[in-house]
MIDRENBA-12993 format. One record per residue: x, y, z of N, C-alpha, C, O in turn; residue number from 0; residue in one letter. Coordinates in nm, 2 decimals. Example, Ala and Ser with C-alpha at 12.3 -4.5 7.8 and 13.67 -1.06 7.14 Angstrom:
<pts>
+--------+--------+--------+--------+--------+--------+--------+--------+--------+--------+--------+--------+------+------+
:   n.xx :   n.yy :   n.zz :  ca.xx :  ca.yy :  ca.zz :   c.xx :   c.yy :   c.zz :   o.xx :   o.yy :   o.zz : resi : resn :
+--------+--------+--------+--------+--------+--------+--------+--------+--------+--------+--------+--------+------+------+
:   1.32 :  -0.57 :   0.78 :   1.23 :  -0.45 :   0.78 :   1.32 :  -0.33 :   0.78 :   1.42 :  -0.33 :   0.85 :    0 :    A :
:   1.28 :  -0.22 :   0.71 :   1.37 :  -0.11 :   0.71 :   1.29 :   0.00 :   0.79 :   1.34 :   0.11 :   0.80 :    1 :    S :
+--------+--------+--------+--------+--------+--------+--------+--------+--------+--------+--------+--------+------+------+
</pts>
This chain:
<pts>
+--------+--------+--------+--------+--------+--------+--------+--------+--------+--------+--------+--------+------+------+
:   n.xx :   n.yy :   n.zz :  ca.xx :  ca.yy :  ca.zz :   c.xx :   c.yy :   c.zz :   o.xx :   o.yy :   o.zz : resi : resn :
+--------+--------+--------+--------+--------+--------+--------+--------+--------+--------+--------+--------+------+------+
:  14.70 :   4.52 :   9.26 :  14.80 :   4.47 :   9.13 :  14.75 :   4.53 :   9.06 :  14.63 :   4.51 :   9.03 :    0 :    M :
:  14.83 :   4.65 :   9.00 :  14.79 :   4.69 :   8.87 :  14.78 :   4.62 :   8.75 :  14.83 :   4.51 :   8.71 :    1 :    P :
:  14.68 :   4.72 :   8.67 :  14.60 :   4.65 :   8.55 :  14.73 :   4.61 :   8.46 :  14.85 :   4.65 :   8.48 :    2 :    S :
:  14.69 :   4.53 :   8.36 :  14.76 :   4.52 :   8.23 :  14.79 :   4.64 :   8.16 :  14.91 :   4.65 :   8.11 :    3 :    S :
:  14.67 :   4.76 :   8.14 :  14.67 :   4.90 :   8.06 :  14.84 :   4.97 :   8.21 :  14.95 :   5.03 :   8.17 :    4 :    Q :
:  14.82 :   4.94 :   8.31 :  14.97 :   5.04 :   8.36 :  15.02 :   4.91 :   8.35 :  15.14 :   4.94 :   8.36 :    5 :    E :
:  15.02 :   4.84 :   8.35 :  15.19 :   4.76 :   8.29 :  15.24 :   4.83 :   8.19 :  15.35 :   4.89 :   8.18 :    6 :    I :
:  15.13 :   4.82 :   8.09 :  15.15 :   4.88 :   7.94 :  15.25 :   4.98 :   7.95 :  15.36 :   5.00 :   7.91 :    7 :    K :
:  15.15 :   5.05 :   8.03 :  15.25 :   5.17 :   8.01 :  15.32 :   5.18 :   8.06 :  15.41 :   5.20 :   7.97 :    8 :    A :
:  15.39 :   5.16 :   8.21 :  15.48 :   5.14 :   8.24 :  15.59 :   5.08 :   8.15 :  15.70 :   5.14 :   8.15 :    9 :    A :
:  15.58 :   4.98 :   8.09 :  15.67 :   4.94 :   8.02 :  15.71 :   5.02 :   7.91 :  15.82 :   5.01 :   7.87 :   10 :    I :
:  15.61 :   5.11 :   7.84 :  15.65 :   5.18 :   7.74 :  15.72 :   5.32 :   7.77 :  15.78 :   5.38 :   7.69 :   11 :    G :
:  15.69 :   5.38 :   7.91 :  15.79 :   5.45 :   8.00 :  15.88 :   5.40 :   7.98 :  15.93 :   5.46 :   7.89 :   12 :    E :
:  15.96 :   5.31 :   8.00 :  16.09 :   5.25 :   8.07 :  16.15 :   5.24 :   7.91 :  16.26 :   5.27 :   7.88 :   13 :    Q :
:  16.07 :   5.21 :   7.84 :  16.15 :   5.18 :   7.69 :  16.20 :   5.30 :   7.66 :  16.31 :   5.30 :   7.61 :   14 :    I :
:  16.11 :   5.42 :   7.68 :  16.15 :   5.59 :   7.61 :  16.25 :   5.64 :   7.72 :  16.31 :   5.75 :   7.69 :   15 :    D :
:  16.29 :   5.58 :   7.85 :  16.36 :   5.62 :   7.93 :  16.50 :   5.56 :   7.89 :  16.61 :   5.60 :   7.93 :   16 :    R :
:  16.48 :   5.46 :   7.82 :  16.63 :   5.37 :   7.79 :  16.67 :   5.44 :   7.66 :  16.79 :   5.47 :   7.63 :   17 :    E :
:  16.55 :   5.47 :   7.56 :  16.61 :   5.47 :   7.45 :  16.65 :   5.65 :   7.44 :  16.72 :   5.68 :   7.34 :   18 :    F :
:  16.62 :   5.75 :   7.51 :  16.58 :   5.87 :   7.51 :  16.81 :   5.88 :   7.56 :  16.88 :   5.93 :   7.47 :   19 :    E :
:  16.85 :   5.86 :   7.65 :  16.96 :   5.89 :   7.66 :  17.05 :   5.78 :   7.54 :  17.15 :   5.83 :   7.49 :   20 :    P :
:  17.02 :   5.69 :   7.52 :  17.12 :   5.61 :   7.43 :  17.12 :   5.73 :   7.26 :  17.21 :   5.72 :   7.18 :   21 :    S :
:  17.04 :   5.78 :   7.24 :  17.02 :   5.88 :   7.13 :  17.13 :   5.98 :   7.18 :  17.23 :   6.01 :   7.12 :   22 :    L :
:  17.09 :   6.03 :   7.30 :  17.18 :   6.14 :   7.34 :  17.34 :   6.07 :   7.39 :  17.41 :   6.15 :   7.46 :   23 :    E :
:  17.40 :   5.97 :   7.38 :  17.52 :   5.93 :   7.38 :  17.55 :   5.93 :   7.27 :  17.67 :   5.96 :   7.24 :   24 :    Y :
:  17.48 :   5.91 :   7.20 :  17.54 :   5.91 :   7.01 :  17.55 :   6.08 :   7.00 :  17.66 :   6.14 :   6.98 :   25 :    V :
:  17.44 :   6.13 :   7.00 :  17.52 :   6.30 :   6.99 :  17.59 :   6.31 :   7.06 :  17.64 :   6.42 :   7.03 :   26 :    A :
:  17.66 :   6.27 :   7.18 :  17.78 :   6.38 :   7.22 :  17.86 :   6.28 :   7.16 :  17.93 :   6.35 :   7.10 :   27 :    I :
:  17.90 :   6.18 :   7.13 :  17.99 :   6.08 :   7.09 :  18.03 :   6.11 :   6.96 :  18.15 :   6.12 :   6.93 :   28 :    A :
:  17.92 :   6.14 :   6.86 :  17.91 :   6.24 :   6.74 :  18.02 :   6.40 :   6.71 :  18.09 :   6.43 :   6.61 :   29 :    S :
:  17.99 :   6.47 :   6.86 :  18.02 :   6.60 :   6.83 :  18.16 :   6.56 :   6.87 :  18.24 :   6.61 :   6.79 :   30 :    S :
:  18.23 :   6.46 :   7.00 :  18.33 :   6.43 :   7.03 :  18.41 :   6.41 :   6.97 :  18.53 :   6.41 :   7.02 :   31 :    L :
:  18.38 :   6.38 :   6.82 :  18.45 :   6.30 :   6.70 :  18.52 :   6.39 :   6.66 :  18.64 :   6.38 :   6.66 :   32 :    T :
:  18.45 :   6.52 :   6.62 :  18.57 :   6.61 :   6.52 :  18.70 :   6.68 :   6.67 :  18.80 :   6.75 :   6.64 :   33 :    S :
:  18.66 :   6.65 :   6.79 :  18.77 :   6.69 :   6.88 :  18.87 :   6.60 :   6.90 :  18.96 :   6.63 :   6.97 :   34 :    E :
:  18.86 :   6.52 :   6.85 :  18.95 :   6.37 :   6.78 :  18.97 :   6.32 :   6.98 :  19.08 :   6.28 :   7.02 :   35 :    G :
:  18.90 :   6.33 :   7.05 :  18.86 :   6.27 :   7.14 :  18.82 :   6.13 :   7.16 :  18.73 :   6.10 :   7.23 :   36 :    L :
:  18.91 :   5.99 :   7.06 :  18.89 :   5.90 :   7.08 :  18.86 :   5.78 :   7.15 :  18.80 :   5.69 :   7.10 :   37 :    T :
:  18.89 :   5.78 :   7.29 :  18.85 :   5.72 :   7.40 :  18.72 :   5.81 :   7.46 :  18.64 :   5.76 :   7.54 :   38 :    E :
:  18.70 :   5.90 :   7.44 :  18.54 :   5.92 :   7.51 :  18.41 :   5.91 :   7.40 :  18.29 :   5.91 :   7.43 :   39 :    L :
:  18.48 :   5.91 :   7.25 :  18.40 :   5.91 :   7.17 :  18.34 :   5.74 :   7.17 :  18.22 :   5.71 :   7.17 :   40 :    V :
:  18.45 :   5.66 :   7.19 :  18.40 :   5.53 :   7.24 :  18.37 :   5.49 :   7.39 :  18.39 :   5.37 :   7.40 :   41 :    E :
:  18.34 :   5.55 :   7.49 :  18.29 :   5.51 :   7.56 :  18.13 :   5.58 :   7.55 :  18.04 :   5.52 :   7.60 :   42 :    L :
:  18.13 :   5.68 :   7.49 :  17.99 :   5.72 :   7.47 :  17.91 :   5.62 :   7.37 :  17.80 :   5.59 :   7.40 :   43 :    F :
:  17.96 :   5.58 :   7.26 :  17.90 :   5.47 :   7.17 :  17.89 :   5.35 :   7.28 :  17.77 :   5.32 :   7.28 :   44 :    Y :
:  17.95 :   5.29 :   7.35 :  17.92 :   5.19 :   7.44 :  17.78 :   5.18 :   7.50 :  17.68 :   5.10 :   7.50 :   45 :    R :
:  17.81 :   5.31 :   7.57 :  17.73 :   5.37 :   7.70 :  17.56 :   5.37 :   7.60 :  17.45 :   5.34 :   7.65 :   46 :    Q :
:  17.57 :   5.40 :   7.50 :  17.44 :   5.42 :   7.42 :  17.40 :   5.27 :   7.38 :  17.30 :   5.22 :   7.41 :   47 :    A :
:  17.51 :   5.21 :   7.31 :  17.43 :   5.07 :   7.29 :  17.36 :   4.99 :   7.40 :  17.26 :   4.93 :   7.38 :   48 :    E :
:  17.45 :   5.01 :   7.53 :  17.39 :   4.94 :   7.62 :  17.22 :   4.98 :   7.67 :  17.13 :   4.91 :   7.70 :   49 :    E :
:  17.25 :   5.11 :   7.64 :  17.08 :   5.14 :   7.69 :  16.99 :   5.13 :   7.59 :  16.88 :   5.13 :   7.62 :   50 :    E :
:  17.03 :   5.12 :   7.45 :  16.94 :   5.06 :   7.33 :  16.93 :   4.92 :   7.43 :  16.83 :   4.92 :   7.50 :   51 :    R :
:  17.01 :   4.81 :   7.46 :  17.03 :   4.71 :   7.42 :  16.89 :   4.68 :   7.56 :  16.79 :   4.61 :   7.54 :   52 :    D :
:  16.92 :   4.77 :   7.68 :  16.84 :   4.76 :   7.79 :  16.65 :   4.80 :   7.72 :  16.55 :   4.73 :   7.74 :   53 :    H :
:  16.65 :   4.91 :   7.65 :  16.54 :   4.90 :   7.58 :  16.45 :   4.75 :   7.46 :  16.34 :   4.69 :   7.46 :   54 :    A :
:  16.57 :   4.76 :   7.41 :  16.55 :   4.61 :   7.34 :  16.46 :   4.48 :   7.41 :  16.36 :   4.43 :   7.37 :   55 :    M :
:  16.54 :   4.47 :   7.52 :  16.50 :   4.35 :   7.67 :  16.34 :   4.42 :   7.69 :  16.25 :   4.36 :   7.64 :   56 :    H :
:  16.33 :   4.52 :   7.76 :  16.20 :   4.54 :   7.80 :  16.10 :   4.49 :   7.66 :  16.02 :   4.40 :   7.65 :   57 :    F :
:  16.15 :   4.57 :   7.57 :  16.04 :   4.53 :   7.41 :  16.05 :   4.38 :   7.39 :  15.95 :   4.31 :   7.40 :   58 :    G :
:  16.13 :   4.33 :   7.38 :  16.10 :   4.18 :   7.36 :  16.04 :   4.15 :   7.50 :  15.96 :   4.06 :   7.48 :   59 :    K :
:  16.05 :   4.17 :   7.56 :  15.93 :   4.10 :   7.71 :  15.82 :   4.15 :   7.70 :  15.73 :   4.08 :   7.69 :   60 :    Y :
:  15.79 :   4.30 :   7.69 :  15.61 :   4.36 :   7.66 :  15.59 :   4.25 :   7.55 :  15.53 :   4.15 :   7.59 :   61 :    Y :
:  15.64 :   4.24 :   7.39 :  15.58 :   4.13 :   7.30 :  15.60 :   4.02 :   7.37 :  15.49 :   4.00 :   7.41 :   62 :    R :
:  15.64 :   3.96 :   7.41 :  15.61 :   3.79 :   7.48 :  15.51 :   3.83 :   7.62 :  15.41 :   3.76 :   7.63 :   63 :    G :
:  15.52 :   3.91 :   7.71 :  15.39 :   3.94 :   7.74 :  15.26 :   3.95 :   7.71 :  15.16 :   3.92 :   7.78 :   64 :    M :
:  15.25 :   4.03 :   7.54 :  15.14 :   4.08 :   7.49 :  15.08 :   3.89 :   7.44 :  14.97 :   3.85 :   7.46 :   65 :    R :
:  15.20 :   3.81 :   7.37 :  15.12 :   3.72 :   7.33 :  15.13 :   3.60 :   7.43 :  15.10 :   3.49 :   7.38 :   66 :    E :
:  15.16 :   3.61 :   7.53 :  15.09 :   3.52 :   7.68 :  14.99 :   3.57 :   7.72 :  14.93 :   3.48 :   7.77 :   67 :    A :
:  14.94 :   3.67 :   7.73 :  14.80 :   3.78 :   7.78 :  14.73 :   3.75 :   7.65 :  14.60 :   3.74 :   7.66 :   68 :    R :
:  14.79 :   3.74 :   7.55 :  14.66 :   3.78 :   7.43 :  14.61 :   3.89 :   7.38 :  14.51 :   3.92 :   7.31 :   69 :    G :
:  14.76 :   4.00 :   7.44 :  14.65 :   4.19 :   7.45 :  14.70 :   4.17 :   7.34 :  14.80 :   4.10 :   7.31 :   70 :    L :
:  14.61 :   4.28 :   7.27 :  14.67 :   4.31 :   7.11 :  14.69 :   4.42 :   7.09 :  14.66 :   4.44 :   6.97 :   71 :    S :
:  14.74 :   4.55 :   7.18 :  14.76 :   4.68 :   7.16 :  14.88 :   4.67 :   7.21 :  14.92 :   4.63 :   7.33 :   72 :    Q :
:  14.96 :   4.71 :   7.08 :  15.14 :   4.73 :   7.16 :  15.17 :   4.89 :   7.27 :  15.09 :   4.99 :   7.29 :   73 :    P :
:  15.28 :   4.86 :   7.29 :  15.26 :   4.98 :   7.36 :  15.30 :   5.11 :   7.28 :  15.34 :   5.11 :   7.16 :   74 :    F :
:  15.28 :   5.21 :   7.34 :  15.25 :   5.32 :   7.26 :  15.35 :   5.39 :   7.14 :  15.47 :   5.42 :   7.17 :   75 :    P :
:  15.32 :   5.41 :   7.04 :  15.37 :   5.46 :   6.96 :  15.48 :   5.58 :   7.01 :  15.46 :   5.63 :   7.12 :   76 :    R :
:  15.60 :   5.64 :   6.93 :  15.70 :   5.72 :   7.00 :  15.60 :   5.87 :   6.98 :  15.50 :   5.87 :   6.91 :   77 :    P :
:  15.64 :   5.99 :   7.04 :  15.62 :   6.10 :   6.98 :  15.67 :   6.19 :   6.90 :  15.62 :   6.28 :   6.84 :   78 :    T :
:  15.80 :   6.16 :   6.92 :  15.87 :   6.23 :   6.80 :  15.88 :   6.23 :   6.67 :  15.89 :   6.13 :   6.60 :   79 :    A :
:  15.88 :   6.33 :   6.65 :  15.84 :   6.33 :   6.45 :  15.96 :   6.36 :   6.41 :  16.04 :   6.42 :   6.49 :   80 :    R :
:  16.00 :   6.30 :   6.25 :  16.09 :   6.37 :   6.21 :  16.11 :   6.44 :   6.10 :  16.22 :   6.50 :   6.09 :   81 :    L :
+--------+--------+--------+--------+--------+--------+--------+--------+--------+--------+--------+--------+------+------+
</pts>
């Protein structure tokens, strides 16, 4: 059985895997906007929203798991810098 640390790390990694393509889809949609490809723009924005929603579901699950088990550490902070 995986330890709570391993579970926490796996959920954090999955959240990253969901948010990363979401941002990429937004970037693609933004670049297509200037091309006038409205249907593709909408497709990529919808896909970005779906990926973001997946990440948020994992985040809510993790938050509930932390509260239920009394874990004090949140999942890992993002590594990207603005």
